[in-house]
N, C-alpha and C positions, 0 to 999 in steps of 0.2 A: 504493500500500500504506500502511495506517495503521501508526503506531508504537505503537498502543494495545495493550499486551500482554493486557489483559483481554478483548479480542476475538479472541485467538489460539487456535490449536489446542492449544498447550501448556498454556494456562490452562484450557481445557475438560477436558483430561485430568486436570489437578490437581483441578478441582472434582469430577469423577467419582470420584476416589480418596478424597475426603472425604465421599462419600455423597450428593452432589447430582447428580441426573440433568441432562444437558445436551443441547441440540439445536443444530443449525446449519442455517440457511436461507440459500440463495443464489438470488437472483431475477434472471435475465438480462433485459435490456431493450435492444432495438435503438434507436439514437438517430440522428436526422438531424443532430444537433449535432456528431457526430464525423466526421472525414474518412473517405471511403469506404475500406473495407478494414481499418479499425483495430479491428474486432471489436465486442464488446458491453460495455455497462456492466453492473455487477452490484451490486445491493444485497445486502449480506451481514450476517448477525447471528448472534452467539453468544448462546444463551439458556440461562440457569441456572434450574432449578426449585428453589424453596424450599418447605419444608413447615412449616406452623404448627399448633399445637394448636387445635382447634375450628374455626378459620377455614379450614383446609385449605391447599392448595397455590396458589402463584402463580408466574408467570414473571417473571424479571428479565433485562433486556437492558442490560448495562453500556454505557458510552459507545461509540457506533459512529460511523464517519465518514460524511460526505456528500460528494458530488462536485458540481462546478458544473453538472453535467448533469441533476441531479434535476428531476423535474417532478411535478405533482400526480397525474397519471395513474399513473406508475410507482410513486410513493410509496404511493398508494392501493392498488394491486395488491399491493405488498410487505406492507403492513399487513394486508390481507385474508388473506394466507398465514399471518401470525403469529396473527391472531385465530382462524382455522380450526384451527390447531395447538393453541392454548390451549383451545378448546372440546373438541377431541378428547381432550386430556389432563386435562380437568376442572379447569383452573386458574380461580380466581375473578377474577383481574385480571392485567394485564401491566404491570410497572413498567419504564418506559423512562427513559433519561438522554440526552436530545439533546446532540449534540456542541456545538451553538451555538444562538443565538437564532433564526437562520433556519430551522433544522430544527424547532425547537419550534413556530414559527408555522405551518410547513407541516403538522405533525401536527395542531395545533389547528384548522386550516382543514378538515381531512379528517374529524375526529371530532366528533360532536355534543358540545356543552358539558356535557351531563348525563353523558356517558360518559368524560370525562377530568377528573381531579382532581389537584391538587398533593398529592404524597405526604406522609404525616405526618412523614417524616424523609428525608434524603438518604442514599443508599447509599454514594456516593463523596463525597469532599470537594468542596464547591462551588467552592472556590478551590484552585489548585495553584501551585507555584512552579517554573518550568522555566528552567534556566540554559543559555545558549549556551556550549558548551565548545570551539568551533572555534578560539578564540584561543590564543595561546601560554600556557604555564604562568605565565610572568612577567606577562603581561597580566592573566590571571585573578587572580593574587595581588594585583596593584596595584589592581584594581577592588573588592576585598573591603573590608569595613569594617576600620578599623585594628585594632579589638579582635579580630576574627576572625583576621586575619593574625597578630597577636601570640600568640593562643592556639594556633595551629598550630605556630608556632616554639617556644613554651613546652613543648608536648607533646613535640616532637622533642628539645629540650634536656634535658628530665627523663628521657629514655630510654624513652619509651613505644614499644613495638614492635607494628607492625600485621602480622598474618598473614592471608593469603588461604587459607582452608581448602577443600580439595578432597577429594572421594570418588572417587579415581582408579580407574576401572573396569579400565584396562589393567594397572595394578599388581596388582590383585586377581586378574586372570586369570592372570598370570605366577606369582604367589606363593601363590595360594589365599587363604583367609580368614585374614589375618594381622594384623600390628600396624597396618597402614594402616586397616583396618576399625575396629579398636579406638580408634585415635587420632581418627578422624572421629567415632565415637560419643561419645568423651569430650568433644571440642570442642562437639559438638551439645548435650550435656547442660549444659555450661557456659553456652552461649548461652541455653538454656531457663531456667536459674536466673536469669540476668540479666533475662529477660523478666518473670519473676515479681516480682523486686525492683522493677523499674521500674513495673510495674502497681500494686503496693501503694503505692509512693512518690508516684506521680502521681494515684492514685485513678481509674485507667482500667481498663476491662475488656479483657483480652487474649484471644486465641484459645486453645483447649485445646492442650496440648503436641502432640497427634497432628497438629494442623493444620500446625505448623511442620515436624514430622518428615516428613509426607507431601510437603510442599513441597520439602524437600531431597532426598527420595527420587525423586520423580516428574519434577520439572523438570530437564532436562539441565544439567550444570555449565557448559556453554558459554553458557548463558543466565542461570543463577542463581549468584550469588557470595556466599559467606559470609565476612565479614571479622571478625576478633577482635583486640582490642587487649590487650596484656599489659604489666603493670608490676609490678616486684618479684616476678616469678614467678607472678602471678595474672592471670586473665582478668578485665578490668574493664569492657569495653564490646564491643558487637558490632553489625553491620549486615547486612542482606540486601539485595542489589541485583540487579535483573533486567535483562538486555539483550534488547531486541526492536526490530527495524528499526534505526533510527539513534539510539535513545533508551535511556539507562540510567536506570532508575527505582529510587529508594530506597524499599523496601517496608516494612521494619521495623527498628527500632533499640532497643537496650537498654543500660543502664549500671549499674554497681555502686553501692551506697551508699558504698563506700570510694573513696578516692583521687580524689575529684571535682575536686580542685584541679590535677590534671595534664592536664585538658582533652582526654582521649582521644577523645570524640566528634568534636571538630573535626578531629583528625588522621585519624580513620577516614573522614570525608567527603572530605577532601582526597585521601586515597589512592584512594578510589572514583572520584573525578573524574579523577585522573591515569590510572588503569587504563582507564577508559572511553574517554578520548582515544586511548590507545595501541591500543585495540580497534576504533577507527574510529567510535565514537559521536560524534554532533554535539550532543546535548542531554543534560543531566543533570536529571532530574525529581525534585525533593525531596519531591514529594507534597503532602499537604494543609497549608494554612495558614489563618489567620483574621486579616484585616487591618482589619476594619471597626470595631474598638474600639481606636484607636491609644493611648489612655491606658492601657488594660489591658495592651497589648503592652509599653509602656514600663516599667510599674511591677510587673508580676507575672511572676515567673520560672518559674511552674509551669503545668501544663496547656497549653492551646492558645496562651496568650500567650507562654510560654517557648519553645515549639516554633517559633512564628512568628518570634520575635526571632532565634533561633539560625539558622534557615534563611535569612532575609533578609540576614543578615550576609555570606553568601558572594557575593552579587551585588546590593547595595542599589539599583542603578539599573535593575534588571530589573523590569518590570511583571508582577504575578501574572496568571495566566489564570483567568477566572471562567466557570462553566458555569451554565445555567439551573436545574439541579437535577433531582430525580426527580419523575416524574409517573406516575399510575396510569390505565391504560385499563381501564375496568370491563367485565368479561365476564359475571359473575354478580352482580347487584345485592345479593341477599340475603347472599351470602358477604362481599361488600365491606362492607356495613353492620355485620355481625358483627365483622369485623376492626377497623374504625374505632372501634366501641363498646368493644371490648376494649382498644384502644390508649388510649382516654380514661380507662378505669378504671385501667389500669396507671399512667398518669401521676399519678393521684391517690393512689396507694398510697405 
């Protein structure tokens, strides 16, 4: 089983809720490589349909796992299933994100060069930072950068309080639509305000409010955790963390323009790591980073540079994970030419 939540059923349900049609393909394949009686291998893929103005729709397959038993024949048959579905649904291309270089090379060997192109941008971060949290809390703290450890302690000393916010279905059933609903709504609104502030401050585009609201509504609370940090009676930072398999993944974070000196984001991440350990998680995925410009990371505290420096501080000896990136399998050449032309025009505006 993969720990990749974006290939999970719960993520498909969430994507459906925000208006994106999803598909699931499971392709069984008997293999002589497996001991007799141990069943079938299956290629599985969650597919999300995206709709663009003028260029129309395309399929997107987020990172999906491969097994050591993959062969060209089974991979070819699997991709034939995907291509047939794309044609049936009138998708212009299929955007794939191979889990690793081996899978990319296997795909490239099966698809003619003219029909697979590097995508104009990566859908998911090309680099992620995943921390092994099977160690003791003392060991994890000791392995952090001194400044990160200091900031966690500073935040605790200043009196920052971290709350895990839940939308308790059982309480609602017992008491009806009561203060629990209102409290959850209020906290959600505070988090959305922080998202807006962070987006403006860092100059990055965030999702619409409805995206986060649907995420909190659709994804079960045993999987999705909302953490908020309070200081002087105000909510000043928040994070969303999702559990799947043995991995806890940091999805979204935001912080206030005020009280930045109390280092609430450091304490929020540490609380997330502690809770993930207690829940039996083995890895904590900080999500995207960019390490290829070390000078930028050292001297710039904003944008990707600041994000990367912040995350690496929690486990500086851990090597980031890098993926091949996004590739497009062209189904309808005309639609794809229109799409790439529009992308070029957009980049010039």
